C-alpha positions as CSV (number, residue, x, y, z in Angstrom):
1,M,61.6,96.4,46.5
2,K,64.4,98.7,45.7
3,F,67.9,98.0,46.9
4,M,70.5,100.6,47.5
5,H,73.8,100.2,45.6
6,F,77.1,101.5,47.0
7,S,80.3,102.0,45.1
8,T,83.4,100.2,46.3
9,S,84.9,103.5,47.5
10,S,81.7,104.3,49.5
11,V,81.8,100.9,51.2
12,R,85.4,101.5,52.1
13,S,84.5,104.9,53.6
14,L,81.7,103.5,55.6
15,F,84.0,100.8,57.1
16,A,86.6,103.5,57.9
17,V,84.1,105.6,59.8
18,F,82.7,102.5,61.6
19,G,86.3,101.4,62.5
20,A,87.1,104.9,63.9
21,V,84.0,104.8,66.0
22,L,84.8,101.4,67.3
23,L,88.4,102.4,68.1
24,A,87.2,105.5,70.0
25,F,84.7,103.4,71.9
26,S,87.3,100.8,72.7
27,F,89.7,103.5,74.1
28,N,87.0,105.0,76.3
29,R,86.1,101.6,77.7
30,C,89.7,100.6,78.5
31,S,90.2,104.0,80.1
32,D,87.1,104.3,82.2
33,D,85.9,100.7,82.8
34,D,88.2,98.6,84.9
35,S,86.5,95.4,83.6
36,V,88.3,95.8,80.3
37,N,92.0,96.5,80.5
38,P,94.9,95.5,78.3
39,G,97.2,94.8,81.3
40,V,100.1,96.7,79.9
41,V,101.8,99.2,82.3
42,S,104.6,101.4,81.1
43,I,106.5,104.5,82.0
44,S,105.6,107.7,80.3
45,T,107.5,111.0,80.5
46,H,105.1,113.9,81.5
47,A,106.2,117.4,80.7
48,T,106.0,118.6,84.3
49,L,105.7,115.5,86.5
50,G,108.5,113.4,84.9
51,E,108.2,109.7,84.6
52,I,104.7,108.4,85.5
53,L,102.9,105.1,85.2
54,V,100.3,104.7,82.5
55,D,98.2,101.8,81.2
56,G,98.3,100.3,77.7
57,N,96.3,103.2,76.3
58,G,98.5,105.8,77.8
59,K,96.0,106.7,80.5
60,T,97.6,108.0,83.7
61,L,97.4,105.9,86.9
62,Y,97.1,107.4,90.4
63,V,97.5,106.5,94.1
64,F,95.4,107.8,97.0
65,T,97.3,108.6,100.1
66,K,94.5,107.6,102.4
67,D,95.1,104.0,101.2
68,V,98.1,103.6,103.4
69,G,98.1,100.0,104.5
70,G,97.0,98.7,101.1
71,Q,93.2,98.7,101.3
72,S,91.2,101.1,99.2
73,Q,89.5,104.0,101.1
74,C,87.8,105.2,97.9
75,A,84.2,103.9,97.7
76,D,80.7,104.9,96.5
77,N,80.7,108.4,95.2
78,C,84.5,108.6,95.2
79,L,84.7,105.9,92.6
80,A,82.6,108.0,90.2
81,A,85.6,110.3,90.0
82,W,88.3,107.7,90.6
83,P,87.6,104.4,88.8
84,V,89.7,101.5,90.0
85,Y,92.4,100.0,87.8
86,Y,92.4,96.2,87.5
87,A,94.3,93.9,85.2
88,A,94.2,90.2,85.6
89,D,97.2,89.7,83.3
90,L,99.8,92.4,83.9
91,K,102.5,93.0,81.4
92,P,104.9,95.6,82.9
93,Q,107.2,97.2,80.3
94,A,110.8,98.2,80.6
95,G,111.8,99.7,84.0
96,I,108.9,98.3,85.9
97,D,109.1,95.2,88.1
98,L,106.2,92.8,88.0
99,A,107.0,91.9,91.7
100,D,105.8,95.4,92.7
101,F,102.3,94.6,91.6
102,A,99.6,92.7,93.5
103,T,95.8,92.3,93.5
104,I,93.5,93.1,96.4
105,T,89.8,92.3,96.9
106,R,88.1,95.5,97.7
107,N,85.4,95.8,100.4
108,D,82.8,95.9,97.6
109,G,84.0,92.6,96.3
110,R,85.7,93.9,93.2
111,M,89.4,93.3,92.3
112,Q,92.0,96.1,92.2
113,T,95.6,96.2,91.1
114,T,98.1,97.6,93.6
115,Y,101.6,99.0,93.0
116,K,104.1,98.8,95.8
117,G,101.1,98.4,98.1
118,W,99.1,101.3,96.7
119,P,95.8,100.6,95.0
120,L,95.7,102.1,91.5
121,Y,93.1,104.4,90.0
122,Y,92.2,106.4,86.9
123,Y,90.8,109.9,87.1
124,V,87.7,110.8,85.0
125,G,89.0,114.3,84.4
126,D,91.7,112.9,82.2
127,K,90.2,113.1,78.8
128,A,93.2,112.3,76.6
129,K,96.3,110.2,76.5
130,G,98.9,111.9,78.7
131,D,96.5,113.9,80.8
132,A,97.4,114.1,84.5
133,T,94.7,116.5,85.7
134,G,94.2,114.6,88.9
135,E,97.7,115.3,90.3
136,A,97.7,116.7,93.8
137,L,93.9,117.0,94.0
138,D,93.0,117.6,97.7
139,N,96.7,116.9,98.3
140,E,95.7,113.3,98.5
141,W,95.7,112.0,94.9
142,F,99.0,111.7,93.0
143,V,100.3,110.1,89.8
144,A,101.8,106.7,90.3
145,K,105.6,106.7,90.0
146,T,108.3,104.1,90.1
147,N,110.8,106.3,92.0
148,Y,108.9,108.0,94.9
149,S,111.3,107.7,97.9
150,I,109.0,109.5,100.5
151,M,105.3,109.8,100.6
152,L,103.0,112.0,102.7
153,V,99.9,109.9,103.7
154,S,96.6,111.0,105.1
155,H,96.4,108.8,108.3
156,A,93.0,108.5,109.8
157,T,94.3,109.1,113.3
158,Y,97.4,111.2,113.0
159,G,96.8,113.3,109.8
160,N,99.7,113.9,107.5
161,V,102.4,111.4,108.2
162,L,105.7,110.7,106.4
163,T,106.2,107.2,105.0
164,D,108.6,105.5,102.6
165,N,107.4,104.6,99.1
166,Q,105.5,101.5,100.4
167,G,103.6,103.4,103.0
168,R,105.7,102.3,106.0
169,I,105.5,104.9,108.7
170,L,108.6,107.0,109.6
171,Y,109.4,108.3,113.1
172,F,111.2,111.1,115.1
173,F,113.2,110.4,118.2
174,A,113.0,113.0,121.0
175,R,116.6,112.4,122.0
176,D,117.8,113.8,118.7
177,T,117.7,117.4,119.8
178,K,120.8,118.5,117.9
179,G,120.0,116.9,114.6
180,T,122.4,114.0,115.2
181,S,121.2,110.4,115.9
182,N,121.2,109.3,119.5
183,C,119.9,105.9,118.6
184,T,122.9,103.5,118.4
185,G,123.7,99.9,119.1
186,G,120.7,97.8,120.2
187,C,118.5,100.8,119.7
188,L,118.8,100.4,116.0
189,T,117.4,96.9,116.1
190,R,114.1,98.3,117.4
191,W,114.4,101.5,115.4
192,P,116.2,100.9,112.0
193,F,117.2,104.1,110.4
194,F,115.7,105.3,107.1
195,K,117.8,106.3,104.2
196,T,117.3,107.2,100.6
197,D,119.8,108.5,98.1
198,Q,117.3,110.5,96.1
199,I,114.5,112.6,97.3
200,V,111.4,112.1,95.1
201,I,108.2,113.4,96.7
202,P,104.6,114.0,95.6
203,S,103.8,117.5,94.3
204,G,101.3,119.8,95.9
205,G,103.5,121.8,98.3
206,L,103.0,120.0,101.6
207,L,106.5,118.6,101.3
208,N,109.6,120.4,100.2
209,A,112.6,118.6,98.9
210,A,114.8,121.2,100.5
211,D,113.6,120.1,104.0
212,F,115.3,116.7,103.5
213,G,119.0,116.1,104.2
214,S,121.2,113.4,105.5
215,I,123.7,112.6,108.3
216,G,126.6,110.2,108.2
217,D,127.7,108.5,105.0
218,G,128.1,105.1,103.4
219,A,126.4,102.3,105.4
220,T,125.5,104.8,108.2
221,K,123.9,107.4,106.0
222,Q,120.5,108.4,107.4
223,T,117.9,110.7,105.9
224,T,116.7,113.7,107.9
225,Y,113.5,115.8,107.7
226,K,113.8,119.4,108.9
227,G,116.9,118.4,110.7
228,R,115.4,115.4,112.5
229,P,116.8,111.9,111.7
230,L,114.1,109.5,110.4
231,Y,113.5,105.9,111.6
232,Y,111.3,102.9,111.1
233,F,109.8,100.8,114.0
234,S,110.4,97.1,114.5
235,P,107.6,95.8,116.7
236,D,109.3,92.5,117.3
237,N,112.6,94.2,118.1
238,N,114.4,92.1,115.4
239,G,114.9,94.7,112.7
240,S,111.8,93.7,110.8
241,I,109.9,96.8,109.9
242,E,106.2,97.1,110.8
243,A,103.6,96.7,108.1
244,A,102.5,99.7,105.9
245,G,100.1,102.0,107.7
246,Q,100.9,100.6,111.2
247,T,101.8,103.1,113.9
248,G,102.9,100.9,116.8
249,G,105.9,103.1,117.5
250,E,103.8,106.2,118.2
251,N,104.6,107.6,121.7
252,F,106.8,104.5,122.4
253,G,108.5,105.3,125.7
254,T,106.9,108.7,125.4
255,I,109.8,109.8,123.2
256,W,109.1,108.3,119.8
257,F,106.6,110.0,117.5
258,V,105.3,109.6,113.9
259,A,107.1,112.0,111.6
260,K,104.9,114.8,110.5
261,P,105.4,118.1,108.7
262,D,102.8,120.0,110.7
263,Y,103.4,119.6,114.4
264,S,102.6,122.8,116.3
265,L,105.1,121.8,119.1
266,M,107.5,119.0,119.7
267,V,109.0,117.0,122.5
268,A,112.7,116.8,123.4
269,N,114.3,114.4,125.8
270,A,117.9,115.5,126.7
271,Q,120.3,116.7,129.2
272,L,119.7,120.3,130.4
273,V,122.8,122.4,130.0
274,G,122.6,126.0,131.4
275,L,124.3,129.2,130.2
276,D,126.8,128.6,132.9
277,G,127.9,125.3,131.1
278,K,126.7,123.1,133.9
279,N,124.4,120.1,133.6
280,Y,121.1,120.2,135.4
281,T,118.5,117.6,136.3
282,S,114.7,118.1,136.0
283,A,114.8,119.3,139.7
284,Y,117.3,122.1,138.6
285,V,120.1,120.8,140.7
286,E,123.5,120.1,139.2
287,G,123.7,116.6,137.8
288,T,123.3,114.4,134.8
289,G,120.0,112.9,133.5
290,V,117.7,113.5,130.6
291,T,114.6,115.7,131.0
292,R,111.5,115.4,128.7
293,Y,110.4,118.9,127.7
294,F,108.6,120.9,125.1
295,T,110.0,122.8,122.1
296,D,108.6,124.6,119.2
297,A,108.1,122.7,115.9
298,A,111.7,123.4,114.9
299,G,113.1,122.1,118.1
300,R,113.8,125.4,119.9
301,T,113.4,125.2,123.7
302,L,110.4,126.8,125.4
303,Y,110.4,128.2,129.0
304,L,108.2,129.8,131.6
305,F,109.0,132.6,134.1
306,T,108.3,131.6,137.7
307,N,107.4,135.2,138.6
308,D,104.5,135.2,136.2
309,K,100.9,134.5,137.2
310,K,98.1,132.7,135.5
311,S,97.6,134.2,132.0
312,T,99.7,137.2,133.1
313,N,103.1,138.1,131.7
314,T,105.0,140.0,134.3
315,F,108.4,140.2,132.4
316,T,107.8,141.8,129.1
317,N,107.7,145.6,129.2
318,S,105.4,147.8,127.0
319,T,108.2,148.8,124.6
320,F,109.4,145.2,124.2
321,S,112.9,146.5,124.9
322,N,113.6,143.3,126.9
323,D,112.0,141.0,124.4
324,A,115.3,140.0,122.8
325,N,116.4,138.4,126.1
326,W,113.2,136.4,126.5
327,P,111.1,136.6,123.3
328,I,107.5,135.8,123.8
329,F,106.3,132.8,121.9
330,H,103.1,132.1,120.0
331,T,101.8,129.6,117.5
332,Q,98.5,128.1,116.5
333,I,97.8,124.8,118.2
334,T,96.7,122.3,115.6
335,R,98.7,119.0,115.7
336,L,100.4,117.9,118.9
337,P,102.5,114.9,119.8
338,S,100.9,112.2,121.9
339,G,101.0,113.2,125.6
340,M,100.2,116.8,125.0
341,S,96.6,118.1,125.4
342,A,95.4,121.1,123.3
343,S,93.1,122.0,126.2
344,D,96.2,122.9,128.3
345,F,97.1,125.7,125.9
346,G,95.7,129.2,125.6
347,T,96.5,132.7,124.2
348,I,97.0,136.0,126.0
349,T,97.6,139.5,124.6
350,V,100.8,141.2,125.7
351,F,100.8,144.9,124.7
352,G,99.1,144.0,121.4
353,R,101.0,140.8,120.7
354,S,99.8,137.2,121.1
355,Q,101.6,134.9,123.5
356,L,100.9,131.2,124.0
357,T,100.3,129.9,127.5
358,Y,100.5,126.3,128.9
359,K,98.4,125.6,132.0
360,G,98.2,129.4,132.4
361,W,102.0,130.0,132.1
362,P,103.1,132.4,129.4
363,L,105.7,130.8,127.2
364,Y,109.1,132.3,126.1
365,Y,112.2,131.5,124.1
366,F,115.6,132.3,125.5
367,G,117.5,134.8,123.3
368,Q,120.9,133.1,123.8
369,D,119.8,129.7,122.7
370,A,121.6,130.0,119.5
371,A,121.3,126.5,118.3
372,K,118.5,123.9,118.1
373,G,118.5,121.9,121.3
374,D,120.1,124.6,123.5
375,T,118.7,124.9,127.0
376,K,120.9,127.7,128.3
377,G,118.0,129.5,129.9
378,V,117.6,127.0,132.8
379,S,120.5,128.6,134.8
380,V,119.6,132.3,134.1
381,G,118.6,134.1,137.3
382,G,119.5,131.0,139.3
383,P,118.7,127.4,138.4
384,G,114.9,126.9,137.8
385,K,114.0,130.6,137.7
386,W,113.2,130.0,134.0
387,P,112.3,126.3,133.8
388,V,111.5,124.3,130.7
389,I,108.0,123.2,130.0
390,T,107.0,119.6,130.8
391,T,103.8,117.6,131.2
392,A,104.5,117.7,135.0
393,T,104.4,121.5,135.0
394,A,101.8,122.6,137.6
395,E,99.1,125.1,136.9
396,A,100.2,128.7,137.1
397,P,99.1,130.5,140.3
398,L,96.4,133.2,140.2
């Protein structure tokens, strides 16, 4: 029998190659198999995404916005692309708080690590340390960060909804027609206001940092979205905020609604004040009292013309020379606040232009409503000649 003889240098070379193969294999297992994980989580600075969370091998960690409420909605085929991250012995590095992590038992019985209530994942498309190719996929997957202040979640019932960084739902108040808060005193116990000093949002384009602002200052500072103050809901009316993913405040009193970026129309609940400066009730007589009515998504008041007939605009002329006084209104109906029914809306064509109808009534703006929340049109032509739109609006006559 002949034996092969290797020089010392050859043996060293073989061990070097073998070691490299083992190292590569080890990296791949730690990256793609949640059963083997070093437990180290650190902050890495990505060239375009800023500071993101990575595991001990530098592999990017992700959150899934359908997981609002803390339970993973990624199962079966989803997991082939988004393997779960689990570490039994976490070792957060500088700038990361161990208290922000927890462990959940998934519906399939496996364990998964969460960060600020969000289950963590890898993405199989990330082939090398520092890759973040899963960012904004389907506008539902985003790199995990320590400093998100606002998230946009994919809620099973309400679609895209604004939350804080822990997935707690944010709300709009229909009384806030002018962009200032009308929730004061005891109202704030039921509806604590939301505030953040820094706007850090997921990428992908569905949210724009420029749409956020604030009102007040110091202890009363409140964050706004597209001019609407944002609130939490306290189900026990004691200031304790409802759990992540819960929507108990939706349509509360018919004037509180989950905060969304994509409402087609919105609800206002305010005093009607005509162009004549007088206050009007919902019966269009002088007096005080709030009326619940419809606006466009930006909060601009919508009206009908009592001379119109079902699906027939009798006001606008063929040259649109009077359109500046009462511009026709149209939008695609996609997402509506609770209490509105998409089946009540339709579209007509007015001299080549589209106009939205509600229960057959063509809808208009009033040209002299200069500011969000104005209702000046209610007194034009006599009180109630151009009424606002409400759920009590009767069907248009034939």
